Structures are given as structure tokens and as C-alpha cells.
C-alpha positions as CSV (number, residue, x, y, z in Angstrom):
1,X,88.2,-15.2,-22.7
2,X,90.2,-13.8,-25.9
3,X,93.7,-12.0,-24.9
4,X,94.5,-9.9,-27.6
5,X,97.4,-7.0,-28.0
6,X,97.2,-3.2,-27.4
7,X,97.5,-2.5,-31.4
8,X,94.8,-5.3,-31.8
9,X,92.4,-3.7,-30.0
10,X,93.1,-0.2,-30.9
11,X,92.7,-1.3,-34.4
12,X,88.8,-2.3,-33.5
13,X,87.9,1.5,-33.9
14,X,89.3,1.4,-37.6
15,X,87.9,-1.9,-38.3
16,X,84.5,-1.5,-36.6
17,X,83.8,1.9,-38.6
18,X,84.1,-0.1,-41.9
19,X,82.3,-2.8,-40.9
20,X,79.7,-0.2,-39.9
21,X,79.8,1.4,-43.4
22,X,79.2,-1.9,-45.3
23,X,76.1,-2.9,-42.8
24,X,74.7,0.7,-42.6
25,X,71.7,0.3,-45.3
26,X,70.8,-3.0,-43.6
27,X,69.6,-1.4,-40.5
28,X,68.0,1.8,-40.5
29,X,65.6,1.6,-36.8
30,X,66.6,4.3,-34.7
31,X,69.3,2.7,-31.9
32,X,69.9,4.2,-28.5
33,X,73.3,3.3,-27.2
34,X,74.2,4.9,-23.4
35,X,77.6,5.4,-22.2
36,X,78.2,5.6,-18.7
37,X,81.3,6.5,-17.1
38,X,83.1,8.2,-14.4
39,X,83.7,11.9,-14.7
40,X,87.3,13.0,-15.1
41,X,88.4,12.7,-11.5
42,X,92.0,11.9,-12.5
43,X,94.1,11.2,-15.5
44,X,93.2,7.9,-16.9
45,X,89.3,8.9,-16.5
46,X,89.9,11.9,-18.2
47,X,91.3,10.0,-21.2
48,X,88.2,7.9,-21.1
49,X,85.8,10.7,-21.2
50,X,87.7,11.9,-24.4
51,X,87.8,8.9,-26.2
52,X,84.0,8.0,-25.4
53,X,83.4,11.8,-26.5
54,X,85.4,11.1,-29.8
55,X,83.6,7.8,-30.2
56,X,79.8,9.5,-30.0
57,X,80.7,12.2,-32.6
58,X,82.4,10.0,-35.2
59,X,79.6,7.2,-35.0
60,X,76.5,9.7,-35.1
61,X,78.1,11.8,-37.9
62,X,78.5,8.5,-39.9
63,X,75.2,6.4,-39.0
64,X,72.0,8.8,-38.3
65,X,70.2,6.0,-37.0
66,X,72.4,5.5,-34.1
67,X,72.1,8.0,-31.1
68,X,75.1,7.8,-28.7
69,X,74.2,9.4,-25.2
70,X,77.4,9.7,-23.0
71,X,77.2,10.6,-19.6
72,X,79.6,11.0,-16.8
73,X,79.3,10.9,-13.3
74,X,81.6,11.9,-10.2
75,X,80.6,9.1,-7.8
76,X,79.2,5.6,-7.8
77,X,76.0,7.0,-6.4
78,X,75.8,9.7,-9.2
79,X,76.0,7.0,-11.6
80,X,73.4,4.9,-10.3
81,X,71.2,7.8,-10.4
82,X,72.1,8.6,-14.1
83,X,71.3,5.1,-15.1
84,X,68.2,5.3,-13.5
85,X,67.3,8.4,-15.5
86,X,68.5,6.9,-18.8
87,X,66.6,3.9,-18.6
88,X,63.3,5.7,-17.3
89,X,63.3,8.3,-20.0
90,X,63.9,6.2,-23.2
91,X,64.3,2.4,-24.4
92,X,68.2,1.6,-24.1
93,X,69.2,-0.7,-27.0
94,X,72.8,-1.0,-25.5
95,X,74.7,0.2,-22.2
96,X,78.6,0.7,-22.4
97,X,79.6,1.3,-18.8
98,X,82.7,1.9,-16.8
99,X,81.5,1.5,-13.3
100,X,82.8,3.8,-10.7
101,X,82.9,1.0,-8.3
102,X,81.8,-2.7,-9.1
103,X,79.8,-3.7,-6.2
104,X,77.9,-0.7,-6.1
105,X,77.0,-0.7,-10.0
106,X,76.2,-4.4,-10.5
107,X,72.8,-4.5,-9.1
108,X,71.6,-1.3,-11.1
109,X,73.3,-2.8,-14.4
110,X,71.4,-5.8,-13.7
111,X,68.5,-4.1,-13.5
112,X,69.0,-2.3,-17.0
113,X,69.8,-5.7,-18.4
114,X,66.4,-7.0,-17.3
115,X,64.8,-4.5,-20.0
116,X,66.7,-6.5,-22.9
117,X,69.3,-3.9,-23.0
118,X,72.7,-5.3,-24.2
119,X,75.6,-4.8,-21.6
120,X,79.1,-4.1,-22.5
121,X,81.6,-3.4,-19.2
122,X,84.9,-1.7,-19.7
123,X,87.8,-2.0,-17.3
124,X,86.2,-2.4,-14.0
125,X,84.1,-5.6,-14.3
126,X,80.8,-6.2,-12.1
127,X,80.7,-8.5,-9.3
128,X,78.5,-10.8,-11.2
129,X,80.1,-11.4,-14.6
130,X,77.0,-13.2,-16.1
131,X,75.4,-9.6,-16.6
132,X,77.8,-8.6,-19.2
133,X,77.2,-9.6,-22.8
134,X,80.6,-8.2,-23.7
135,X,83.5,-7.4,-21.5
136,X,86.6,-5.0,-22.6
137,X,89.5,-4.7,-20.5
138,X,93.2,-4.8,-19.7
139,X,94.7,-8.1,-18.2
140,X,95.2,-6.5,-14.7
141,X,96.3,-9.6,-13.2
142,X,99.4,-9.3,-15.5
143,X,99.7,-5.8,-14.8
144,X,100.6,-6.6,-11.4
145,X,102.3,-9.8,-11.9
146,X,104.8,-8.2,-14.7
147,X,105.5,-5.3,-12.2
148,X,106.4,-7.5,-9.3
149,X,108.6,-9.9,-11.3
150,X,110.4,-6.9,-12.4
151,X,110.9,-5.3,-9.0
152,X,111.7,-8.8,-7.4
153,X,114.4,-9.3,-9.8
154,X,115.9,-6.2,-9.5
155,X,115.6,-6.2,-5.6
156,X,117.3,-9.5,-5.7
157,X,114.1,-11.0,-4.1
158,X,114.8,-9.0,-1.0
159,X,113.6,-5.8,0.4
160,X,110.9,-3.7,2.2
161,X,108.1,-2.3,0.0
162,X,104.9,-0.5,0.1
163,X,102.0,-0.3,-1.9
164,X,99.2,2.2,-2.9
165,X,95.8,0.6,-4.4
166,X,93.1,2.2,-6.2
167,X,89.4,2.2,-5.2
168,X,87.6,-1.2,-4.6
169,X,87.1,-2.6,-7.7
170,X,87.4,-5.9,-9.4
171,X,90.6,-3.9,-11.6
172,X,92.0,-3.1,-8.4
173,X,91.7,-6.4,-6.9
174,X,93.2,-8.3,-9.7
175,X,96.2,-6.0,-9.8
176,X,96.5,-6.5,-6.2
177,X,96.3,-10.4,-6.8
178,X,98.9,-10.5,-9.4
179,X,101.8,-8.7,-7.4
180,X,101.3,-10.2,-4.3
181,X,101.0,-13.8,-5.7
182,X,104.5,-12.8,-7.3
183,X,105.9,-11.6,-4.1
184,X,105.0,-14.5,-2.1
185,X,107.4,-16.4,-3.9
186,X,110.3,-14.2,-2.8
187,X,111.7,-12.8,0.5
188,X,110.4,-9.3,-0.1
189,X,108.2,-7.8,2.6
190,X,105.1,-5.8,2.0
191,X,105.2,-3.4,4.9
192,X,101.6,-1.8,4.1
193,X,98.9,-1.6,1.6
194,X,96.2,1.0,1.4
195,X,93.9,3.0,-0.9
196,X,94.6,6.0,-2.6
197,X,91.7,6.3,-4.8
198,X,93.8,6.6,-8.1
199,X,94.3,10.2,-6.8
200,X,97.4,12.0,-6.8
201,X,96.8,14.1,-3.7
202,X,95.7,11.1,-1.8
203,X,98.7,9.4,-3.0
204,X,101.0,12.3,-1.8
205,X,99.5,12.3,1.3
206,X,99.6,8.5,1.8
207,X,103.3,8.5,0.7
208,X,103.9,10.9,3.4
209,X,102.5,8.9,6.0
210,X,104.5,5.6,4.6
211,X,107.7,7.8,4.8
212,X,107.0,9.0,8.2
213,X,106.2,5.4,9.8
214,X,108.8,3.4,8.0
215,X,112.4,4.2,8.3
216,X,113.5,1.7,5.5
217,X,111.4,1.5,2.1
218,X,113.3,-0.2,-0.9
219,X,110.6,0.5,-3.6
220,X,107.2,1.4,-4.0
221,X,104.0,0.1,-6.2
222,X,101.5,2.5,-6.7
223,X,99.3,0.6,-9.3
224,X,98.2,3.9,-11.3
225,X,100.4,6.6,-12.7
226,X,98.3,9.4,-11.3
227,X,98.9,8.0,-7.5
228,X,102.6,7.2,-8.9
229,X,103.0,11.3,-9.8
230,X,102.1,11.8,-6.1
231,X,104.1,8.9,-4.8
232,X,107.3,11.0,-6.6
233,X,106.5,14.1,-5.4
234,X,106.3,13.0,-1.5
235,X,109.9,10.9,-2.1
236,X,111.2,14.0,-3.5
237,X,110.1,16.3,-0.6
238,X,111.2,14.1,1.9
239,X,114.8,13.7,0.7
240,X,114.9,10.2,1.2
241,X,117.8,7.9,-0.7
242,X,116.4,4.4,0.2
243,X,113.9,4.1,-2.3
244,X,115.5,2.5,-5.5
245,X,112.2,2.0,-7.4
246,X,108.6,3.8,-7.9
247,X,106.5,2.1,-10.3
248,X,102.9,2.8,-11.5
249,X,100.6,1.6,-14.2
250,X,98.7,2.6,-17.1
251,X,100.8,4.2,-19.3
252,X,100.3,7.8,-18.5
253,X,102.4,9.9,-21.2
254,X,104.2,11.4,-18.5
255,X,105.5,8.2,-16.9
256,X,105.8,6.9,-20.6
257,X,108.4,10.2,-21.1
258,X,110.2,9.0,-17.8
259,X,110.6,5.4,-19.2
260,X,112.0,6.9,-22.5
261,X,114.5,9.1,-20.8
262,X,115.5,6.3,-18.4
263,X,114.7,7.7,-15.3
264,X,116.5,5.8,-13.0
265,X,113.5,5.4,-10.4
266,X,110.7,4.8,-12.9
267,X,112.7,2.8,-15.7
268,X,109.4,0.9,-16.7
269,X,106.0,0.7,-16.6
270,X,102.7,-1.1,-17.7
271,X,99.9,-0.3,-20.6
272,X,96.2,0.0,-19.8
273,X,94.8,2.3,-22.6
274,X,91.7,4.6,-21.8
275,X,90.9,4.4,-25.5
276,X,89.3,0.8,-25.0
277,X,86.2,2.5,-24.2
278,X,86.0,3.8,-27.7
279,X,86.8,0.3,-29.0
280,X,83.9,-1.1,-26.7
281,X,81.8,1.5,-28.3
282,X,82.4,0.5,-31.7
283,X,82.1,-3.0,-30.9
284,X,78.9,-2.5,-29.7
285,X,77.6,-0.2,-32.5
286,X,78.1,-2.9,-35.1
287,X,75.8,-5.3,-34.3
288,X,72.8,-2.6,-35.2
289,X,74.4,-2.5,-38.6
290,X,74.0,-5.6,-39.6
291,X,77.1,-7.3,-37.9
292,X,76.8,-10.5,-35.4
293,X,76.9,-9.2,-32.2
294,X,80.3,-9.4,-30.4
295,X,80.1,-11.1,-26.9
296,X,82.5,-12.7,-24.5
297,X,85.6,-11.2,-22.7
298,X,88.3,-9.3,-24.8
299,X,91.4,-8.7,-22.5
300,X,94.5,-6.6,-23.4
301,X,98.2,-8.2,-22.8
302,X,100.4,-6.0,-20.5
303,X,104.0,-6.3,-21.4
304,X,106.5,-4.0,-19.7
305,X,106.9,-0.4,-21.3
306,X,110.7,-0.2,-21.3
307,X,113.1,2.3,-22.8
308,X,113.6,0.1,-26.2
309,X,109.7,-0.1,-26.8
310,X,108.4,3.1,-25.0
311,X,108.0,5.0,-28.5
312,X,105.0,2.4,-29.3
313,X,103.3,3.6,-26.2
314,X,104.3,7.4,-26.5
315,X,101.0,9.6,-27.5
316,X,102.0,12.9,-26.6
317,X,99.0,14.6,-27.9
318,X,96.4,12.4,-26.0
319,X,95.0,14.0,-22.9
320,X,96.8,10.8,-20.8
């Protein structure tokens, strides 16, 4: 596994386009790269769709031999159907996929691989990693662990907290693992952990339930910034003053702005940029224009975003 910085992964796009240009004359056979991603069901996936479509336009404009097909799906079932339609209608040289859920997509992706297709998985790993030729993701264990370390230190290793998790995927499991493993070494009690499906409205409702159920909550961790916005609104409407911190993750621009402004309840965050899908598409495309295939796991580091470094993570024109 190769651990790389956020900046280094972002540079793969620029570096890869140069490499593709250098090797374009070496491979003129028509190549089809399918990109299967969730629809913009929340802010982060909205960013994923944006960056995937940017990669499609840029690569096809520069290299007529490469056809990039971006398909979005609103559910795991729809994504399975989309894969079946793609593989039945044409030969896929490569598939770049961000699975809606890990378990439901593992079998269908394995069937695509059986046809000789190169498989690149982004963010939400498959339950059988051996299917993945290339894996590009953030260090989700570090996302959870670094958040937990900061929270535990600020709470003096004492207190009561609640947690909101996303949808059943490897990425969610790893974030929860990193967070809870750190908390096991403290006297902090995790009152409740429930799914809110990385959805702001569902997080708002779940946080309302938490507030009604627990008279004392010292801090909240929502492992995604869309959910954090729902949490913050529920806390605001409740008028509760016991909650010292509400933290998220992913580096949404609205949350990074809170960190830049030194918001007392949300003074830190962690990055998980949706642009990683664009980097993965470039990394895959390179092998079809004279470059050696990139294989293995590439993971972003997950430093805390603080008021001191928040400007490095602030992209006001980004959709996320």
C-alpha cells in the first residue's frame, strides 16, 4: 500500500495528462473506460460526479482513441443494473467504480473482471480486495482515529458522545474502527452509534432522536460533513448548550470555512476529496497510451484541517 499526500494525489491528474500526451502515438486502438459512480445523493458524491465528468471531457478531447463513459446510479441496485448494461453492450477495457455499497457491488464487479476488464475502485473498497487491480482512497482509519484523538484530548478523556455513521461500506467501517479504537483507550462513553446514510436530512432527524434520548451529550461525531450540517441544525434548534464539539469529515467547503473562521463547535475537520475519482481515471487511462499499468493501493493521508492550514483545503469554486 502506498500512502501519499492529498497534494500528490491531486497532481496525478496533471502528471497523467502529460504522460498520456507523450504516449498517445503508441496506442491508437479504440479503448473504452467505463466509470460507474453514485448519483449526487449528497454533497460529496456531487463532487465525485463533477470531477468524473471533467475527466471524461478532458481525456476525450485530448485522446480520440479513448472513450470514457460516465454512468451515475441512485442506488446499489441501479448501479448493478448499469454495470450489467455496460458489459453486455460493449467490451470494457477498464472499469473505474465507486461502489454505492461494498457488499452488493462486489459480485457484479467480479463478473465484469472475468471478461478481462481492468478494475479500479475508488474510495469504497470491495469486500474482496483481490478483485481490485487499482484502489484509490483516503485513509479512512486515520480519518476516524485523528478525529477521535483530537476530541478525546479536548474532552480530557472524559464524557459522553454520540456518533453518526454513513452507509454500510468498507469506508464507513474503517472510519468507525479508527474512531472507536482510539476511544477504547479513554473514559469517554459512546452513548449511541447509528446510520444516517451520509444524508443531511436523515442526520438531522437522528440527532433530534439523540437529543431527546440523552440528557447529557458532550460531543458529536458525524463521519461525513453532509451529516454534520444536519447535526448542527438539530443542535441549534434544540437550544442545548451541553454539546461542546460537533465534528465531521471530508473537507466540505462549508465546513472548511467554519474551521477558517474558528467556529468554537467545529474547529477542525479531516480531508477526503472527491477529486480522487478524477485522479483514478487518469491513472487508468495512462496504460492505454504507452504507460505501465498502475496497480496496488494508493491512499491519501488524513491530517487534521485546522485554522492554521485550512487555506490549503479551501476551494470556494468547488461543488463540494
